[in-house]
GUNU-612091 format. One record per residue (C-alpha): residue number from 1; x, y, z; residue in one letter. Coordinates in Angstrom, 1 decimal, decimal comma, padded with zeros to 4 digits, always signed. Layout:
REM residues N
+-----+--------+--------+--------+------+
!  nr !      u !      v !      w ! rest !
+-----+--------+--------+--------+------+
! NUM !      X !      Y !      Z !    A !
...
+-----+--------+--------+--------+------+
//
This chain:
REM residues 387
+-----+--------+--------+--------+------+
!  nr !      u !      v !      w ! rest !
+-----+--------+--------+--------+------+
!   1 ! -023,7 ! -008,4 ! -010,0 !    M !
!   2 ! -020,2 ! -008,7 ! -011,4 !    L !
!   3 ! -019,4 ! -011,5 ! -008,9 !    H !
!   4 ! -022,3 ! -013,5 ! -010,5 !    T !
!   5 ! -021,5 ! -012,7 ! -014,1 !    E !
!   6 ! -017,7 ! -012,8 ! -013,8 !    Y !
!   7 ! -017,2 ! -016,0 ! -015,8 !    D !
!   8 ! -019,4 ! -014,6 ! -018,6 !    N !
!   9 ! -017,6 ! -011,3 ! -018,6 !    V !
!  10 ! -014,2 ! -013,1 ! -018,9 !    L !
!  11 ! -015,7 ! -015,2 ! -021,7 !    A !
!  12 ! -016,6 ! -012,0 ! -023,5 !    A !
!  13 ! -013,1 ! -010,6 ! -023,0 !    L !
!  14 ! -011,6 ! -013,8 ! -024,3 !    R !
!  15 ! -013,7 ! -013,6 ! -027,4 !    H !
!  16 ! -012,6 ! -010,0 ! -028,0 !    L !
!  17 ! -009,0 ! -011,1 ! -027,8 !    C !
!  18 ! -009,5 ! -014,2 ! -030,0 !    D !
!  19 ! -011,1 ! -012,0 ! -032,7 !    T !
!  20 ! -008,3 ! -009,4 ! -032,5 !    D !
!  21 ! -010,8 ! -006,7 ! -031,4 !    D !
!  22 ! -008,1 ! -004,6 ! -029,7 !    A !
!  23 ! -010,3 ! -001,6 ! -029,1 !    V !
!  24 ! -013,1 ! -003,7 ! -027,4 !    G !
!  25 ! -010,7 ! -005,8 ! -025,5 !    A !
!  26 ! -008,7 ! -002,9 ! -024,1 !    I !
!  27 ! -011,9 ! -001,0 ! -023,1 !    A !
!  28 ! -013,3 ! -004,0 ! -021,3 !    L !
!  29 ! -010,0 ! -004,9 ! -019,6 !    A !
!  30 ! -009,6 ! -001,3 ! -018,4 !    V !
!  31 ! -013,2 ! -001,3 ! -017,1 !    D !
!  32 ! -012,5 ! -004,6 ! -015,2 !    L !
!  33 ! -009,4 ! -003,2 ! -013,6 !    T !
!  34 ! -011,3 ! -001,5 ! -010,8 !    W !
!  35 ! -013,0 ! -004,8 ! -009,9 !    Y !
!  36 ! -009,7 ! -006,7 ! -009,9 !    W !
!  37 ! -008,2 ! -004,0 ! -007,8 !    Q !
!  38 ! -010,9 ! -004,0 ! -005,2 !    M !
!  39 ! -010,5 ! -007,7 ! -004,7 !    L !
!  40 ! -006,7 ! -007,8 ! -004,9 !    G !
!  41 ! -006,8 ! -009,9 ! -008,1 !    R !
!  42 ! -003,6 ! -008,5 ! -009,6 !    H !
!  43 ! -002,6 ! -011,7 ! -011,4 !    P !
!  44 ! -006,0 ! -011,6 ! -013,2 !    D !
!  45 ! -005,5 ! -008,0 ! -014,1 !    A !
!  46 ! -001,9 ! -008,5 ! -015,3 !    A !
!  47 ! -002,9 ! -011,5 ! -017,5 !    Y !
!  48 ! -005,9 ! -010,0 ! -019,2 !    W !
!  49 ! -004,4 ! -006,5 ! -019,6 !    L !
!  50 ! -001,4 ! -008,2 ! -021,2 !    G !
!  51 ! -003,6 ! -010,1 ! -023,6 !    E !
!  52 ! -005,4 ! -006,9 ! -024,6 !    A !
!  53 ! -002,4 ! -004,7 ! -025,2 !    V !
!  54 ! -000,7 ! -007,5 ! -027,1 !    A !
!  55 ! -003,3 ! -007,2 ! -029,9 !    L !
!  56 ! -002,3 ! -005,2 ! -033,0 !    P !
!  57 ! -003,7 ! -001,7 ! -033,2 !    V !
!  58 ! -003,9 ! +000,7 ! -036,2 !    K !
!  59 ! -002,8 ! +003,8 ! -034,3 !    R !
!  60 ! -001,7 ! +004,8 ! -030,7 !    P !
!  61 ! -004,4 ! +006,0 ! -028,3 !    S !
!  62 ! -004,7 ! +007,3 ! -024,8 !    V !
!  63 ! -006,8 ! +004,3 ! -023,9 !    Q !
!  64 ! -004,1 ! +001,9 ! -024,9 !    R !
!  65 ! -001,5 ! +003,9 ! -022,9 !    D !
!  66 ! -003,8 ! +003,7 ! -019,9 !    I !
!  67 ! -004,1 ! -000,1 ! -020,3 !    A !
!  68 ! -000,3 ! -000,3 ! -020,6 !    E !
!  69 ! +000,1 ! +001,7 ! -017,4 !    G !
!  70 ! -002,3 ! -000,4 ! -015,5 !    L !
!  71 ! -000,6 ! -003,6 ! -016,9 !    L !
!  72 ! +002,8 ! -002,3 ! -015,5 !    A !
!  73 ! +001,4 ! -001,5 ! -012,1 !    L !
!  74 ! -000,4 ! -004,9 ! -011,8 !    N !
!  75 ! +002,7 ! -006,7 ! -013,0 !    T !
!  76 ! +004,8 ! -005,1 ! -010,3 !    V !
!  77 ! +002,1 ! -005,9 ! -007,7 !    A !
!  78 ! +002,0 ! -009,5 ! -008,8 !    T !
!  79 ! +005,8 ! -010,1 ! -009,1 !    R !
!  80 ! +006,6 ! -009,0 ! -005,5 !    G !
!  81 ! +010,3 ! -008,8 ! -004,8 !    A !
!  82 ! +011,6 ! -009,7 ! -008,3 !    P !
!  83 ! +009,7 ! -006,6 ! -009,6 !    A !
!  84 ! +012,7 ! -004,5 ! -008,6 !    K !
!  85 ! +014,8 ! -005,8 ! -011,5 !    D !
!  86 ! +011,8 ! -005,7 ! -013,8 !    W !
!  87 ! +011,3 ! -002,0 ! -013,1 !    I !
!  88 ! +015,0 ! -001,2 ! -013,5 !    K !
!  89 ! +015,1 ! -002,9 ! -017,0 !    E !
!  90 ! +012,1 ! -000,9 ! -018,2 !    R !
!  91 ! +012,6 ! +002,4 ! -016,4 !    R !
!  92 ! +013,0 ! +004,5 ! -019,5 !    E !
!  93 ! +010,1 ! +002,8 ! -021,2 !    E !
!  94 ! +007,9 ! +003,3 ! -018,2 !    L !
!  95 ! +009,0 ! +006,9 ! -017,8 !    R !
!  96 ! +008,1 ! +007,6 ! -021,4 !    A !
!  97 ! +004,7 ! +006,1 ! -020,9 !    L !
!  98 ! +004,2 ! +008,2 ! -017,7 !    A !
!  99 ! +005,2 ! +011,3 ! -019,7 !    G !
! 100 ! +002,6 ! +010,5 ! -022,5 !    R !
! 101 ! -000,2 ! +010,1 ! -019,9 !    L !
! 102 ! +000,7 ! +013,2 ! -017,9 !    L !
! 103 ! +000,9 ! +015,3 ! -021,1 !    S !
! 104 ! -002,6 ! +014,3 ! -022,1 !    H !
! 105 ! -004,8 ! +017,4 ! -021,7 !    P !
! 106 ! -007,8 ! +015,5 ! -020,2 !    E !
! 107 ! -007,1 ! +012,2 ! -018,7 !    L !
! 108 ! -010,4 ! +010,2 ! -018,4 !    P !
! 109 ! -011,1 ! +010,3 ! -014,7 !    G !
! 110 ! -009,5 ! +008,0 ! -012,2 !    L !
! 111 ! -008,7 ! +005,2 ! -014,7 !    R !
! 112 ! -006,4 ! +007,7 ! -016,4 !    G !
! 113 ! -005,0 ! +009,4 ! -013,4 !    V !
! 114 ! -004,2 ! +006,1 ! -011,6 !    L !
! 115 ! -001,7 ! +004,7 ! -014,0 !    P !
! 116 ! -000,2 ! +008,2 ! -014,7 !    A !
! 117 ! +000,4 ! +008,8 ! -011,0 !    A !
! 118 ! +001,5 ! +005,3 ! -010,4 !    G !
! 119 ! +004,1 ! +005,2 ! -013,2 !    L !
! 120 ! +005,3 ! +008,7 ! -012,2 !    A !
! 121 ! +005,9 ! +007,4 ! -008,7 !    S !
! 122 ! +007,6 ! +004,2 ! -009,9 !    L !
! 123 ! +010,0 ! +006,1 ! -012,2 !    T !
! 124 ! +010,4 ! +009,2 ! -009,9 !    E !
! 125 ! +008,8 ! +011,5 ! -012,5 !    T !
! 126 ! +007,4 ! +014,8 ! -011,4 !    E !
! 127 ! +003,6 ! +015,0 ! -011,2 !    V !
! 128 ! +002,0 ! +018,4 ! -011,8 !    S !
! 129 ! -000,4 ! +019,3 ! -009,0 !    P !
! 130 ! -003,0 ! +020,3 ! -011,6 !    T !
! 131 ! -003,5 ! +016,6 ! -012,6 !    V !
! 132 ! -005,2 ! +015,8 ! -009,2 !    L !
! 133 ! -006,6 ! +019,3 ! -008,7 !    Q !
! 134 ! -008,8 ! +019,0 ! -011,7 !    Q !
! 135 ! -010,5 ! +016,0 ! -010,1 !    L !
! 136 ! -010,6 ! +017,7 ! -006,7 !    V !
! 137 ! -012,5 ! +020,7 ! -008,3 !    D !
! 138 ! -014,6 ! +018,6 ! -010,6 !    G !
! 139 ! -018,3 ! +017,7 ! -010,2 !    P !
! 140 ! -017,9 ! +014,1 ! -009,3 !    D !
! 141 ! -017,7 ! +013,9 ! -005,5 !    V !
! 142 ! -016,3 ! +010,3 ! -005,5 !    W !
! 143 ! -013,5 ! +011,2 ! -007,9 !    L !
! 144 ! -012,8 ! +014,3 ! -005,8 !    A !
! 145 ! -012,4 ! +011,9 ! -002,8 !    G !
! 146 ! -010,0 ! +009,6 ! -004,6 !    M !
! 147 ! -007,9 ! +012,6 ! -005,8 !    A !
! 148 ! -007,8 ! +014,0 ! -002,3 !    R !
! 149 ! -006,7 ! +010,5 ! -001,0 !    L !
! 150 ! -004,0 ! +010,3 ! -003,6 !    F !
! 151 ! -002,8 ! +013,8 ! -002,7 !    R !
! 152 ! -002,8 ! +012,9 ! +001,0 !    A !
! 153 ! -000,6 ! +009,9 ! +000,2 !    Q !
! 154 ! +001,9 ! +012,0 ! -001,7 !    F !
! 155 ! +001,9 ! +014,6 ! +001,0 !    A !
! 156 ! +002,5 ! +012,1 ! +003,8 !    E !
! 157 ! +005,3 ! +010,5 ! +001,7 !    N !
! 158 ! +007,0 ! +013,9 ! +001,4 !    D !
! 159 ! +006,6 ! +014,8 ! +005,1 !    G !
! 160 ! +003,9 ! +017,4 ! +004,5 !    H !
! 161 ! +001,7 ! +016,3 ! +007,4 !    F !
! 162 ! -000,7 ! +019,2 ! +007,6 !    D !
! 163 ! -001,6 ! +018,7 ! +003,9 !    Q !
! 164 ! -002,0 ! +015,0 ! +004,4 !    A !
! 165 ! -004,3 ! +015,6 ! +007,4 !    R !
! 166 ! -006,4 ! +018,1 ! +005,6 !    S !
! 167 ! -006,8 ! +016,0 ! +002,4 !    D !
! 168 ! -007,5 ! +012,6 ! +004,1 !    V !
! 169 ! -010,2 ! +014,2 ! +006,2 !    R !
! 170 ! -011,7 ! +015,8 ! +003,1 !    A !
! 171 ! -011,5 ! +012,4 ! +001,3 !    A !
! 172 ! -013,5 ! +010,8 ! +004,1 !    L !
! 173 ! -016,1 ! +013,4 ! +003,8 !    E !
! 174 ! -016,4 ! +012,9 ! +000,0 !    C !
! 175 ! -016,7 ! +009,1 ! +000,3 !    F !
! 176 ! -019,3 ! +009,5 ! +003,1 !    A !
! 177 ! -021,3 ! +011,8 ! +000,8 !    R !
! 178 ! -021,0 ! +009,4 ! -002,1 !    A !
! 179 ! -022,0 ! +006,5 ! +000,2 !    G !
! 180 ! -018,9 ! +004,5 ! -000,8 !    D !
! 181 ! -017,8 ! +002,0 ! +001,9 !    R !
! 182 ! -014,9 ! +000,8 ! -000,2 !    W !
! 183 ! -013,5 ! +004,4 ! -000,4 !    G !
! 184 ! -014,0 ! +004,8 ! +003,4 !    L !
! 185 ! -012,2 ! +001,5 ! +004,1 !    A !
! 186 ! -009,3 ! +002,7 ! +002,0 !    K !
! 187 ! -009,0 ! +006,1 ! +003,5 !    A !
! 188 ! -009,4 ! +005,2 ! +007,1 !    L !
! 189 ! -005,9 ! +003,6 ! +007,5 !    P !
! 190 ! -004,2 ! +006,8 ! +006,3 !    L !
! 191 ! -006,4 ! +008,8 ! +008,7 !    H !
! 192 ! -005,3 ! +006,3 ! +011,4 !    A !
! 193 ! -001,7 ! +007,0 ! +010,6 !    L !
! 194 ! -002,3 ! +010,8 ! +010,9 !    V !
! 195 ! -003,9 ! +010,2 ! +014,3 !    R !
! 196 ! -000,9 ! +008,1 ! +015,3 !    Q !
! 197 ! +001,4 ! +011,0 ! +014,4 !    Y !
! 198 ! -000,8 ! +013,2 ! +016,6 !    D !
! 199 ! -000,5 ! +010,8 ! +019,5 !    G !
! 200 ! -004,1 ! +009,5 ! +019,4 !    D !
! 201 ! -003,5 ! +005,8 ! +019,5 !    L !
! 202 ! -007,0 ! +004,8 ! +020,6 !    D !
! 203 ! -008,4 ! +006,8 ! +017,7 !    G !
! 204 ! -006,0 ! +005,3 ! +015,2 !    A !
! 205 ! -007,0 ! +001,8 ! +016,3 !    L !
! 206 ! -010,7 ! +002,7 ! +016,1 !    A !
! 207 ! -010,1 ! +003,8 ! +012,5 !    D !
! 208 ! -008,4 ! +000,6 ! +011,5 !    L !
! 209 ! -011,2 ! -001,5 ! +013,2 !    N !
! 210 ! -013,8 ! +000,5 ! +011,3 !    E !
! 211 ! -011,9 ! +000,0 ! +008,0 !    A !
! 212 ! -012,1 ! -003,8 ! +008,6 !    K !
! 213 ! -015,8 ! -003,6 ! +009,5 !    R !
! 214 ! -016,6 ! -001,7 ! +006,4 !    L !
! 215 ! -014,6 ! -004,1 ! +004,2 !    A !
! 216 ! -016,6 ! -007,0 ! +005,5 !    R !
! 217 ! -019,8 ! -005,3 ! +004,4 !    E !
! 218 ! -018,8 ! -005,1 ! +000,7 !    F !
! 219 ! -016,9 ! -008,4 ! +000,7 !    G !
! 220 ! -013,3 ! -008,0 ! +002,0 !    S !
! 221 ! -010,1 ! -006,3 ! +001,4 !    L !
! 222 ! -007,5 ! -008,0 ! -000,7 !    G !
! 223 ! -005,1 ! -010,3 ! +001,1 !    L !
! 224 ! -002,3 ! -007,8 ! +001,1 !    S !
! 225 ! -004,6 ! -005,1 ! +002,4 !    D !
! 226 ! -005,7 ! -007,4 ! +005,2 !    E !
! 227 ! -002,2 ! -008,2 ! +006,2 !    I !
! 228 ! -001,1 ! -004,5 ! +006,2 !    F !
! 229 ! -004,0 ! -003,5 ! +008,4 !    V !
! 230 ! -003,2 ! -006,4 ! +010,7 !    D !
! 231 ! +000,4 ! -005,2 ! +011,0 !    L !
! 232 ! -000,7 ! -001,7 ! +012,0 !    R !
! 233 ! -003,2 ! -003,1 ! +014,5 !    R !
! 234 ! -000,5 ! -005,3 ! +016,1 !    I !
! 235 ! +001,7 ! -002,3 ! +016,6 !    D !
! 236 ! -001,1 ! -000,2 ! +018,1 !    L !
! 237 ! -002,1 ! -003,0 ! +020,5 !    H !
! 238 ! +001,5 ! -003,3 ! +021,7 !    V !
! 239 ! +001,8 ! +000,4 ! +022,2 !    R !
! 240 ! -001,5 ! +000,4 ! +024,1 !    L !
! 241 ! -000,2 ! -002,4 ! +026,3 !    D !
! 242 ! -002,8 ! -004,8 ! +024,9 !    E !
! 243 ! -000,4 ! -007,6 ! +024,4 !    T !
! 244 ! -002,9 ! -010,4 ! +024,4 !    A !
! 245 ! -004,9 ! -008,7 ! +021,6 !    R !
! 246 ! -001,6 ! -008,2 ! +019,8 !    A !
! 247 ! -000,8 ! -011,9 ! +020,1 !    A !
! 248 ! -004,3 ! -012,8 ! +018,8 !    E !
! 249 ! -003,9 ! -010,5 ! +015,8 !    T !
! 250 ! -000,4 ! -012,0 ! +015,0 !    I !
! 251 ! -001,9 ! -015,5 ! +015,0 !    A !
! 252 ! -004,6 ! -014,4 ! +012,4 !    V !
! 253 ! -002,0 ! -012,5 ! +010,4 !    A !
! 254 ! +000,3 ! -015,4 ! +010,3 !    R !
! 255 ! -002,3 ! -017,6 ! +008,6 !    E !
! 256 ! -002,8 ! -014,8 ! +006,0 !    R !
! 257 ! +000,9 ! -014,5 ! +005,4 !    V !
! 258 ! +001,2 ! -018,2 ! +004,7 !    L !
! 259 ! -001,6 ! -017,9 ! +002,1 !    R !
! 260 ! +000,1 ! -014,9 ! +000,6 !    S !
! 261 ! +003,4 ! -016,8 ! +000,1 !    A !
! 262 ! +005,2 ! -013,5 ! +000,4 !    S !
! 263 ! +008,6 ! -013,4 ! +002,0 !    P !
! 264 ! +008,3 ! -009,6 ! +002,5 !    E !
! 265 ! +005,1 ! -010,0 ! +004,5 !    M !
! 266 ! +006,7 ! -012,8 ! +006,6 !    A !
! 267 ! +009,6 ! -010,5 ! +007,5 !    I !
! 268 ! +007,4 ! -007,7 ! +008,4 !    L !
! 269 ! +005,2 ! -009,9 ! +010,6 !    L !
! 270 ! +008,3 ! -011,4 ! +012,3 !    D !
! 271 ! +009,5 ! -007,9 ! +013,1 !    A !
! 272 ! +006,2 ! -007,1 ! +014,7 !    R !
! 273 ! +006,2 ! -010,2 ! +016,7 !    E !
! 274 ! +009,8 ! -009,6 ! +017,8 !    A !
! 275 ! +008,8 ! -006,3 ! +019,2 !    A !
! 276 ! +005,9 ! -007,9 ! +021,1 !    L !
! 277 ! +008,1 ! -010,7 ! +022,5 !    R !
! 278 ! +010,6 ! -008,1 ! +023,9 !    V !
! 279 ! +007,6 ! -006,3 ! +025,4 !    R !
! 280 ! +006,3 ! -009,4 ! +027,1 !    T !
! 281 ! +009,6 ! -010,5 ! +028,5 !    G !
! 282 ! +010,5 ! -013,3 ! +026,0 !    E !
! 283 ! +013,9 ! -012,2 ! +024,7 !    P !
! 284 ! +015,0 ! -015,6 ! +023,6 !    A !
! 285 ! +011,9 ! -015,9 ! +021,3 !    R !
! 286 ! +012,6 ! -012,3 ! +020,1 !    A !
! 287 ! +016,2 ! -013,2 ! +019,2 !    R !
! 288 ! +015,0 ! -016,2 ! +017,2 !    K !
! 289 ! +012,6 ! -014,0 ! +015,2 !    L !
! 290 ! +015,4 ! -011,5 ! +014,6 !    V !
! 291 ! +017,6 ! -014,3 ! +013,3 !    E !
! 292 ! +014,8 ! -015,4 ! +011,0 !    S !
! 293 ! +014,4 ! -011,9 ! +009,7 !    I !
! 294 ! +018,1 ! -011,5 ! +009,0 !    E !
! 295 ! +018,2 ! -014,8 ! +007,2 !    A !
! 296 ! +015,4 ! -013,6 ! +004,9 !    G !
! 297 ! +016,7 ! -010,1 ! +004,2 !    L !
! 298 ! +018,5 ! -009,6 ! +000,9 !    S !
! 299 ! +018,8 ! -007,1 ! -001,8 !    E !
! 300 ! +015,9 ! -008,7 ! -003,6 !    Q !
! 301 ! +013,5 ! -007,6 ! -000,9 !    V !
! 302 ! +011,8 ! -004,6 ! -002,5 !    V !
! 303 ! +011,1 ! -002,5 ! +000,6 !    F !
! 304 ! +014,9 ! -002,3 ! +001,1 !    G !
! 305 ! +017,2 ! -004,0 ! +003,6 !    G !
! 306 ! +018,3 ! -000,7 ! +005,3 !    D !
! 307 ! +014,8 ! +000,2 ! +006,3 !    Q !
! 308 ! +014,0 ! -003,1 ! +008,0 !    V !
! 309 ! +017,5 ! -003,5 ! +009,4 !    R !
! 310 ! +017,1 ! -000,5 ! +011,6 !    D !
! 311 ! +014,0 ! -002,1 ! +013,2 !    R !
! 312 ! +015,8 ! -005,5 ! +013,4 !    V !
! 313 ! +018,9 ! -003,9 ! +015,0 !    D !
! 314 ! +016,7 ! -002,3 ! +017,6 !    A !
! 315 ! +014,9 ! -005,5 ! +018,4 !    A !
! 316 ! +018,2 ! -007,4 ! +018,6 !    R !
! 317 ! +019,7 ! -005,0 ! +021,0 !    I !
! 318 ! +016,6 ! -004,9 ! +023,2 !    L !
! 319 ! +016,3 ! -008,7 ! +023,2 !    A !
! 320 ! +020,0 ! -009,0 ! +024,2 !    A !
! 321 ! +019,6 ! -006,5 ! +027,0 !    Q !
! 322 ! +016,5 ! -008,2 ! +028,3 !    R !
! 323 ! +018,2 ! -011,6 ! +028,1 !    Q !
! 324 ! +021,2 ! -010,2 ! +030,0 !    A !
! 325 ! +018,8 ! -008,9 ! +032,7 !    G !
! 326 ! +019,3 ! -005,2 ! +031,9 !    Q !
! 327 ! +016,6 ! -002,7 ! +032,3 !    N !
! 328 ! +015,7 ! -001,9 ! +028,7 !    A !
! 329 ! +012,7 ! +000,2 ! +027,6 !    T !
! 330 ! +011,1 ! -001,4 ! +024,6 !    P !
! 331 ! +011,2 ! +000,5 ! +021,3 !    C !
! 332 ! +007,4 ! +000,2 ! +021,2 !    G !
! 333 ! +006,9 ! +002,2 ! +024,4 !    A !
! 334 ! +003,7 ! +004,2 ! +024,0 !    R !
! 335 ! +005,2 ! +007,7 ! +024,2 !    R !
! 336 ! +008,8 ! +007,0 ! +023,2 !    L !
! 337 ! +009,7 ! +007,9 ! +019,6 !    P !
! 338 ! +011,7 ! +005,1 ! +017,9 !    C !
! 339 ! +015,0 ! +006,4 ! +016,6 !    R !
! 340 ! +015,5 ! +005,2 ! +013,1 !    L !
! 341 ! +018,3 ! +006,5 ! +010,9 !    S !
! 342 ! +017,6 ! +009,4 ! +008,6 !    A !
! 343 ! +018,6 ! +007,1 ! +005,8 !    K !
! 344 ! +015,7 ! +004,7 ! +006,4 !    S !
! 345 ! +013,0 ! +007,0 ! +007,6 !    G !
! 346 ! +010,2 ! +005,8 ! +009,8 !    P !
! 347 ! +008,4 ! +003,5 ! +007,4 !    A !
! 348 ! +009,3 ! +000,0 ! +006,5 !    E !
! 349 ! +005,8 ! -001,4 ! +005,9 !    D !
! 350 ! +005,5 ! -000,2 ! +002,3 !    G !
! 351 ! +006,0 ! -003,8 ! +001,6 !    G !
! 352 ! +006,2 ! -004,2 ! -002,1 !    K !
! 353 ! +006,6 ! -000,9 ! -003,8 !    H !
! 354 ! +004,7 ! +002,2 ! -004,7 !    C !
! 355 ! +002,9 ! +000,2 ! -007,5 !    A !
! 356 ! +001,5 ! -002,2 ! -004,9 !    M !
! 357 ! +000,5 ! +000,9 ! -002,9 !    N !
! 358 ! -000,9 ! +002,5 ! -006,0 !    L !
! 359 ! -002,9 ! -000,6 ! -006,8 !    L !
! 360 ! -003,8 ! -002,2 ! -003,6 !    C !
! 361 ! -003,1 ! +000,6 ! -001,5 !    G !
! 362 ! -004,8 ! +003,4 ! +000,3 !    L !
! 363 ! -005,1 ! +000,8 ! +003,0 !    W !
! 364 ! -002,3 ! +002,1 ! +005,2 !    G !
! 365 ! +000,4 ! -000,5 ! +004,8 !    G !
! 366 ! +002,5 ! +001,9 ! +006,8 !    R !
! 367 ! +005,0 ! +001,8 ! +009,5 !    P !
! 368 ! +005,6 ! +001,2 ! +013,1 !    L !
! 369 ! +005,6 ! +004,7 ! +014,5 !    K !
! 370 ! +005,4 ! +005,8 ! +018,0 !    S !
! 371 ! +002,5 ! +008,0 ! +019,2 !    A !
! 372 ! +004,8 ! +010,9 ! +019,5 !    A !
! 373 ! +006,8 ! +010,4 ! +016,3 !    W !
! 374 ! +008,6 ! +013,7 ! +015,6 !    P !
! 375 ! +007,9 ! +015,3 ! +012,2 !    K !
! 376 ! +011,0 ! +014,8 ! +010,1 !    P !
! 377 ! +012,7 ! +017,8 ! +008,7 !    A !
! 378 ! +013,2 ! +016,1 ! +005,3 !    E !
! 379 ! +010,7 ! +014,0 ! +003,3 !    P !
! 380 ! +010,5 ! +010,4 ! +004,5 !    T !
! 381 ! +010,2 ! +009,1 ! +000,9 !    R !
! 382 ! +008,7 ! +005,8 ! +001,8 !    H !
! 383 ! +006,2 ! +005,5 ! -001,0 !    R !
! 384 ! +002,6 ! +004,9 ! -000,3 !    H !
! 385 ! +000,8 ! +002,3 ! -002,4 !    Q !
! 386 ! -001,9 ! +004,5 ! -003,7 !    L !
! 387 ! -004,5 ! +002,8 ! -005,6 !    C !
+-----+--------+--------+--------+------+
//
């Protein structure tokens, strides 16, 4: 329905902005945010939320704060790497906004909790467990599922794997009861990650394939979502010794990365392909990919050079060993945990930042982890993109 009437809805929003109807424009823009989010239309969301919050208002309101929070998250998701500086310049302003939202006694459902949790994560502000618990305990089964999914993301970020496992399974049950394919498609990648932690690579791959199947039924995931899921599938195919399938998925993902025009995505895909080329006995090709990655890495890459460099260093060493004829075991070996430094943690696939995760997320843009990855003693702090 909204697909068909989208132009008319935007015309109505434009009219509200042109007539300085701040209350109406903010309400409609906030309502449209979920639609923009589902389809990965973050530039549309950033533009129209910006137009709405720029209108003069007589008094502050929680609805306007929500719109400002959603604007900030979509702006970060749209800007990509340069968002790092944008966040730094506005950190105190964003922290104050997060504080106002979190202090509100009754945030209006998910549209209130989403920007509150997102801004808190962006600015490293503490989130009270009661914020999500109220939705978990509430009468709306779909909202309970989303709250469970958010909580699972936070738990996995902090290394609380039992909590993450429990909440993501409960979230899947909630979405199944609600009949929501989109929610299932968003939760399954995290469930796949939990399965990968537990050593169930076949089950993890089945979850990712099911997420893609469900996404096709309601339209598609956003472009970033699709790429992140592809990255996870490539890794699992390699670990399952399905190198031909991994190569096929890389070819498909490469086309999507070109459309995304994202240097971060290109680096992550090159890292995946380098691991595959080492595995298939093509060290020269792996070394060229590593050199390409190193040329693209800089402080402007939001996921952080150190996190990716550990993976690149491993690929470079293995490629050199293979090219020298030494007997090296690939880092992607099915049961061999990859040894990354404690500084970087096991996750480099967060891609853009927690805001991207918060907005486009729940898709599992997560790391290359071995089937037997050891539970870290300290939180991994790799920031899920929650949305």
